[in-house]
N, C-alpha and C positions, 0 to 999 in steps of 0.2 A: 415549586420548579426544581429545587434542589434537596436531596435527601442526605443527611449528614450520616457518615458512615463511622468515622472515629477520628480522634484528634490526639496528636502527641506533641510535637513541637509546633504542628499546625494542624490543619484539617483537611480531609480528603471527603469530597463530595461527588456524588453521582447524580447527574440531571435526571429527573422523572420526566421532563419533557425533552424529547430527543431532538438535539439541535445539530445543524451542520454550520459551520461557519465558512463563509465564501468571500470572494473579492468584493462583492456588493454587500456584504453584512450577514447577519445571521438569518437562517431560515429553518422552518421545520423539516425535520428528516423525512426524506421520502424512502419509505422501506422497501427494499428490494423484494419484489414478487416476480414479475416476469419482465424481462429485459425487452424494450421495444426494438423492433427491427425496422430500421430506417434505410430507404434507398439513398444513394448518393445524390440523386437529382434533388435540387433545390439546396444543397449544402454547399456553401461557399468556402474557399481556403482549405485549410487543414494542414495536418503534418505532412511533410515531403515523404515520397515513398521509401526513401532511406531515412531512417531517424534513429536517434540515440536516446536510450532510457537509463536513468540513474535510480538505483534502489538502495536505500540506507535507513537503518534503525539509528536514529540520531541520538538515543538515550536522553531524551528530555532536555538536550542541550546543557547538560550539567558539566560536561568535561570541557577544560580549556582547549581552544583550538578548533571548535566545531565550526565557527564561521569561515575560518581560512580554508578548512577541508571542504565545507559546502560550496564554497565560491570556486575553489580549484575544480572540483567535480561537476558542478552544475553548469559552469561555463560551456561544457562540451555537450550538454544534454538537452534534448528537446522536450522531454517529459521527466519530471522529478517525482519519485515515490518515496515518501518518508514515513517511517513507523516511529511512534513515541515522539511526534513532533509536538510543539506547544505553540500557543497563541501569544507568545510574549512580544514585547515592544521590539526586541532585536530581530525575531523572526519576521514580523510584519514590515519592518524597515527593509530587510533583505528582499522580501517579495515584491514591494513596492518599487525599490530601486531597479529590479530587473523586469518590472512590468509583467509579472506572472499573474495569470488568472490561477485561482486556487479554490480547492474545497477541503475542509477538514471535518472529520467526525469528532465531536467532543464526547469521548468515552467517559472522561471523569475530569474533575477539577481538583487540584491540589494547591492549597493556599491562594485560590482564586485564579489559578492559571489552568487553562484547559489543555488536555492533552488527547492525542488520538492519532489515527492515520491522516496523512495529507497527500494530495495529488496537486501538482502544480505544472504549469506549462504557459508559454507565451501564446500558444494556440488555446483558444476557448473550446470547452467541451460543448456537446449539444445535448447531453443528458448526464445525470448523476443520481445515484441512489446508495444507500449504505445501511448497514446493520451492526447492532453490538450483541456480543456473546459474553454473558457473565460468567466468570470462573467460579466454579462451584464452592471452592475453598474460601476465597477472599471475597466474592461477589462483586469484585472489580471488573468491569467489562473489558474485553478486547474488541477492537473494531475492524471493519472491512469496508472499503468504498469502491463501488463500481462506476466507471466513466466510460462514456462514448467519445471518441475524437474522429473527426472526418479525416480520412486518410487519402492522399492524391493517388489516383490510380486504382483504388478499391471501390467496388460498387456499394459496399457497406462500410460504416465506420469501424474503427479499431475499438475493441472492447478491452478495457484495462481493469484489472481486479487487483486492488492494493490490500494486502492482508497483513494483519497482526493476530497471530493464532493464539488460542487458549493455551495458557502455560500451566498454571498451578491447578492440579487436578489428581484425585487418588486414582480414578480409573481412565476411561477415554470417551465417556459418552458425550460430553460438551465439544471435545475436540472433533470427534466423529461428525457430530451434528454440524459444526462449522464447515468442515470439508465437504460434507454432503450438500449443503446449501450452495457452496461455490459451484459444485458440479452442476446443480439445478440451473444455475444462471448461465452456465457456459455451453451445457450440452448441446442445445439446439440452435445456438446462435451461428448464422451462416458466414459471418466476416471473420477477419483476422482477430485473434485473442492473445492477450498476455496476462498471465496470473504471476504475481510477484510479491514478495514480502518476506517477513520474519515468521516462519511457520513453527518455530519452536520444536523441531523435530530431534529432541534430545534422547529418544529411545528407538530402539529397532522397531518396535510396534508402531510408533507414530510415523516413522519414516516409511515403512512398508504401506501403511494405509494411504499416505500422501501419494507414494509412487503408484500404487494400483489405482487410485482415484484418477490421477492425471492420465495414466495410460489408457483408461476406459474412455476418457474424453478426447483421446487422440492428441493429447499435449506432449511436446518434447521438452526435455530439461536443457537449459543451457549449460555447456560445458565450460570448465574454467582450468585454464593452464598457464601458470601455476594456480592450483586451488588454494587461495588464502583465506577462505571464508571463516567466520568464527565458529568455534568448535565447542561442544559439550559431550563428554564421553566418546570423543573422537568422531562425532557426528556433526555435520554442517546444520546450521539453523536456518540460514537464509537461502531462497531458491527463486529462480525466474524460470517459467514454464511458457511455451508459446505454440501457436498453431496458425497455419496459413501464413507464415513468414519465414525468411531465411536469416540466419545469424552471420553477420559479416565479421564481427569481432567481439570479444569479451574480456573483461578485466576486472580483477579485484585489487582495490588499492589498501594496503596495511595502514592502519591509523591508531593514534592513542586518543582521538577526539571522541570516540565512542567505545562501547564494548562489542560493536559489530563493525564490520569493514565495508566501506561503499563498493558497491558492484555497478558496472557499466557495460552495457550491450548494445551495439548497432545492428538494428535489423533492417531488412529490405523486403518489400512486398513481392 
């Protein structure tokens, strides 16, 4: 079930059986092929037509203060998207304390602890699927998680794509493949859409590719004033794109609890 990659002070393992950890325990990964289109009829409850979304690369919770920052930010959020989240006892306790339903892609395990993107909300999703994208240089996968949440006032559920993009690569083939796959999931979806995460846009070529793809999909980028997102080569790494929604407010909170800064946006239908 696990393939050993290397060991230094500990060991890093990549699951050969693709697993998704959920509120109710582990399940086999449903690999995203075609996103099901579900009518609102028959769906109960759901997110309010005005909702707040938090996006944050939490850097595997290795920095002190991550719990306090997550608590401060998530108390305002209806949906929480984390990149580099871990299935540690501390994270599990936080999720249970706040009665969040959640899914996490296990991209890899380090010293027995699983890491990958996580989507959490007090509202249960009605569908999720995921994908892993190995980095050519390290073979360590990056992960993407797709979720559908009923949204009050919308005929179709809200489609949320939680992205941690390929980082270490000499060219752009794997990065381009991941962005293209996201486009395939989003392109024909008739309901509201949010695509958010750590896109590792540390070069002009990567930034241009991402912007062009989102533009083709009819997606708009959330604007930030002031823009305090994490930068590499003066380029922001984290982005939130949307379609079929309106932005009511958006903020970025500076922190030392991760090498990325949490982003919040309030949308309305």
